[in-house]
N, C-alpha and C positions, 0 to 999 in steps of 0.2 A: 881866649875863647871867643869865637864869633858870636854875634848877637843871636843869629838864628839857632846856633847850637845851644846857647844858653837858654833860650826860650823853650827849645825841645826838652831839655833836661828838667826845667821847671814844670813843664807839662807832665812828664813821666812821674815826677815826685808827687805832684798834686793829685794825680789820678790814683797813685799807689796809696796815699794816705786817705783819700776820700773813700775808697772802696775796700781796703784791706786792713786799715788800722782801726781798732776799736770795734767790738762785735755788736754794739747797740745800733738801733735804727736800721735794722736789716730790711724791715718792711718798706721803708721809704727808698732805700737804695735799690731794692728789687723793682719797685714801681718805676723809678727813674730810668733804670737800665732797660726795663721792658718797653717804656715809651720810646727810648732811643732806638731800640730794635725795630719797633713798628714804623718809626719815621724812616729808618734806613731802608726797610723793605718797600715802603711806599715810594721812595725816591729811586732806588736802584732796580726794584722790580724782581729781585731774586733773593733767596736765602739759602744758606748752607744746609745740606741734607741732614747733617749731624744735629742741627738745631731743631729741625722738623721732627726727627725721630725722638729726640729727648722730650720735646713738648708733648708728643703723643703718649710717650711712656709716662710722663708726669701726670697727665690727665687720668689715665687708668690707675696709676699709683694712688693718687689722691682719692679717687672714687672708692676703691676697695679699702683704703686706709680709714676713710671716714665711716664706712659701713662697720668695720671692725672696732674702730676707736673714734666715736663721734666727737670727742673733746679735742681733736687734733686739727681744728679748722685753720689756725694760724700757720700751720706747717706748710701751707700752699706757697707762701712767700719764700721760705727757706729751700723748698724743693726746686723752685725755678731759678734761684740765685746762681747756682753753679753754671748753668748753661748761658745765663746772661753774662757771666764773667768770661766764658769762652768767646762770646761775641765781642766783649770789650777787648780781650787779648788780640782777636783777629784785626781789630781796628788799630790798636796800638802798634802791632807788628808792621803795619804799613808805613809807620813813621820812623822805624829803626833803619839806620843807614848801613850797618855792617854787622858781622857776627860778634865782634868785640863789644860793640854797643849793645847787642842783643843779650849777651851774658850779663852785662852790667845792669840792664833794665830789669831782667828777670831777678837778679839779686836784690835790686831795690824793692820790687814787689814782694819777694819772699821775706825780706827783712821787715817790711812794713806789716806783713801779716803776723809776724812773730813778736814785733816790738812791744805791743801792748801787754803781752803776757810776760815778756822779759822784764819790763818795768814793774809789773805787779809782783812777780816773784822776788825781784830785788828789794822792793819796799817791804815785803813780808819778811825776808831774811834780816833786813836792817831792824825791823820792829820787833820781831819775835825770835830771832836767832835762826840758825840754819835748820833745825828740826821743827821749829814753829809749833803749830797746834795739830800737826798731822800732815798727810800728803796733800790734801786738797788746799786750795789757795783762795782767799778772799780777793777778788780782782778789784782794781781801783775803780772808783765811781760806781760800784755795784752795791747791792744790799749787803750790809755787814753781817746779816744772819745767813747769807748764802755763800757757800764755798764751792768754787768750781772744781770739778773732777780733775785730778792730776793727770789722768790718762788723756782726757780731752785737751788739756792745756799742752801736753807734750806733743800731741799730733800736729800742732801749729809750727813745730820746729822742723818738720819733715822736709819741706822744700829747701830750707837752708842747708840741711845736712847733705843734700845732693852735691853741693859745691865743694865739699871736702875731697871729692875724688880728683879735683883739679890741683891739689896741693903740690903734686910732684912735677907738674909741667907749667903751671901758670906763673906769670910774672907778679901776680898778686898773692904770693904765698903767705905773707904776713896777715893779710886780711882774712884769708881762709883759715889759717892756723888759729887766729884769735876767735874767729867764729866757732871753730871746733871746740876750743877750750871753754867758751861761754856756754855752748849747748851741752857739753859734758857736765859742767858744773851744775847747771839748772836741771838737767835730767837726773842727776844724783839727788838733788833736792826733792824732785817729784817722785823718785823711786821708779822712774820709767824705764823698764827693761827693754821695751820696744825701741825707744829712741837711742839708747846706748848700743843696742844690737845694730841698729841702722848706721850709727856713727862708725863703729869698728868695721862693719861690712863694707861701707862706702870707701873707707880708706884702703882696705885690702883690694877691692875691685879697682880703685883708682890706680893703685901701684901696679897691679897686673896689666891693666890696659896701657898705662904710661910706659911700662918697661920696654915696649916695642921701639920707642924713640929715645930712651935714656941711654947714656953711656954706661959702661961697666962700673966706672968710679961712682957715678951718681946712684946707680942701683945699690951699690954696697953701702954708701953713706946713708941713703934713705932707709935701707933695711935695718942697719945697725941702730940708727937714731930711733926708728919706730919701735924696735925691739926693746931698747932701753926705756923708752917712754912707757911701754906696756908693763915692763917689770916694775917700774916705779909705781905705776897705778895699782897693780895687783898687790904688791908687797908693802906698800906704804899707805897710799890713799885708802884702799879698801880694807886693810887690816889694822892700821894704826890711828885712823881718824874717825870722826862721827859722820863724815860725808856720805858713807855708803850704808847708813843705818836703814833707811827705807828700802834701798835696793836689796841688801842682804836679807832683810826680814821677808821680803816677797820671794826671793830666790829659795829660801828655806821652807816656805809654806808647803804643808802636806797636800792641801787641796788646790792651791793656785801657784805651785812651784814651776820651775822651768821645764820639768819633765813632761808636763801636760800642757805646755804653752799657756801657763796661767789658768789652767782649768778649761781651756778652749776645746780640747779634743772631745771632752764629754758634751760640751755645748754644741759643737758642730755635728756630732753624732745624733743628738736629739733633734736638731733642726732638720737634718737630712731625712730623718724618719718621718717628720711632719710634712715633708713635701708631698708625699703620696696621700696622707690622711686629710690634709686641708689644702686643696688646690687653689682656693681663693684667699689664702692668707690666714694668719692666726694672731692672737693677742699675746702680750707678755705673760698673761696668766695661764696660757696653755703650755708654757715651758716650765720645767721643774728645776733646770740647772742655772738659768740666767734669764734676765729680762730681754736681752738681745741675742742674736745668733753670732755676733762678733765676726761678721764677714759681710762685705758690701753686697754681694750677690744673694747670699742667703737671707739677709735682712730685707733686701728688695722683695724677695718672694714672701717673706713673713708679713710685710706690710701691704704689698700690692698684689699678691697672688701670681698665678702662672702667666697671665697675659702681660702684666708689668715686667715679669722676669724675662720673658721672651723678647720684649721690646728693648729691655736694657741690655740683653746679650747682643742684639743687633747694634745698639749704640756703642757697646764695648768694642765690637769688631771694627766699626767705623773709626773709633779713636785710635785703635792699634794700627789701622791702615794709614792714618795721617802721620802717626809717629814714625812708621817705617819709611814713608815717602820723605819725611823731613830728614831722617837719619841718612838716607841715601843721597840727599841733596848736598850735604856738607862735606867738604874736603878737609875742613879745619878739625884737627885731632881733639882740640879742647871741646868743641861743640859735640863731637861724637861721644866723647867720654861723658860729658855732662848729660846728654840724652839717655845714655845707658844707665847712669847712676840715678838720674831723676826718675826714670821709669821703675827701676828696681826698688828704690826706697818707698815709692808710692804704692807699688804693687803689694809689697809686704804689709804696709799699713792697711791697705784696703782688704787684705785677707785676714787681718787680725782684729779689726774694729767695726762697729756699726756706723758706717760713714754718714749716711743720710739721717741718722738719728742723733747726731751730735758733733760730727766732724765736717760741717758744711764749709767752713773756711779753708781747711786743708784740701778738700775736694774742689773747691772753687779756684784756689790758686793753682791746682793741678791742671784743671781745664783751661784756665787763663793762660798758663804757660804753653800748653799744647796749641792753643789758639794763636799765640804770638809767634811761636816758632814756625808753625805751619804757614801762617800768613806771610811771614818774612821770607821763607824759602819759596813760597809760591809767587810772591810779587817780584822777588829778585830773579827767579827763574824765567818769568815772563819777560822782564826787561832784558835779560841776556838773549832771549830768543829774538827780541825785536831789534837788537843792535847788530 
């Protein structure tokens, strides 16, 4: 490995660990990235419109949030962190040399964002057994009296799950298979239906998209092996072991079972009814079904009102536009499948959970990945035009 290449990888890993490993010190990281953004703008003299729209959204969001919930002052740092991570990704993308390295770098950052939780769950299982003291987990180096929500922890696996779609065509099959087994195991420990759904859905989507370039023999082998693995999971792991205790308990729930998406249909219905009654947002006390609307866009409306909601819709459209441009740029089938898978799993997560109220790191790694992919495709596209 050349020295320049080694230094580049060290840079990628250090940045990943600094900004996505361990959820503490978010305030300091936000301030640091904010200062870097201001320095960049002062030197370059321009800024991505996506960043401007998000900052305007965040200002309105925090204004109405503080009116409705005055005790949320520190949230200002967590609200700005995702867009700072988008800026970080756009800068990292300029240092990526090809699409193969791009996938590897995104994997490093995705793994870094999940690693702290992986270690915490592993230590908890080792200390308290697989079932432990409930679904929630006491994270390492945190208050022993505070257990982190299993749902929030599971959200940090989302970016890694997207890579499972590459199992059928990638040369790194073993890495992705081990990643899938690890996520499946820890998701069962958390009783996370969403993550298990995303895991299976990603594999199915990956098989369908990969089938265009697979030989008939490989299609048959993958289909049979996947089917056997599914049968083993359903008829042994889920039926004969304790591993599915939390999962089955939640699936069988009368109020939070799978038929109502964990009770979310009632929550969404009530949140939608409040859109017209409270155009400037509402508090958790105004809802009878849940504290949150369990949907990124509905929760934006809940906290920030209609103005924040409209600004965030504009932001969403700009993000989708960048994703489409990036998808069209790549001829590499692996990158195309990954982009589809990555967007799919995150879209499902964003529609199921209150992202800005607790899933800041999954949302941040999403925007970071959009930033790095778009920046890479844009910089490579410009260099091609120049040559």
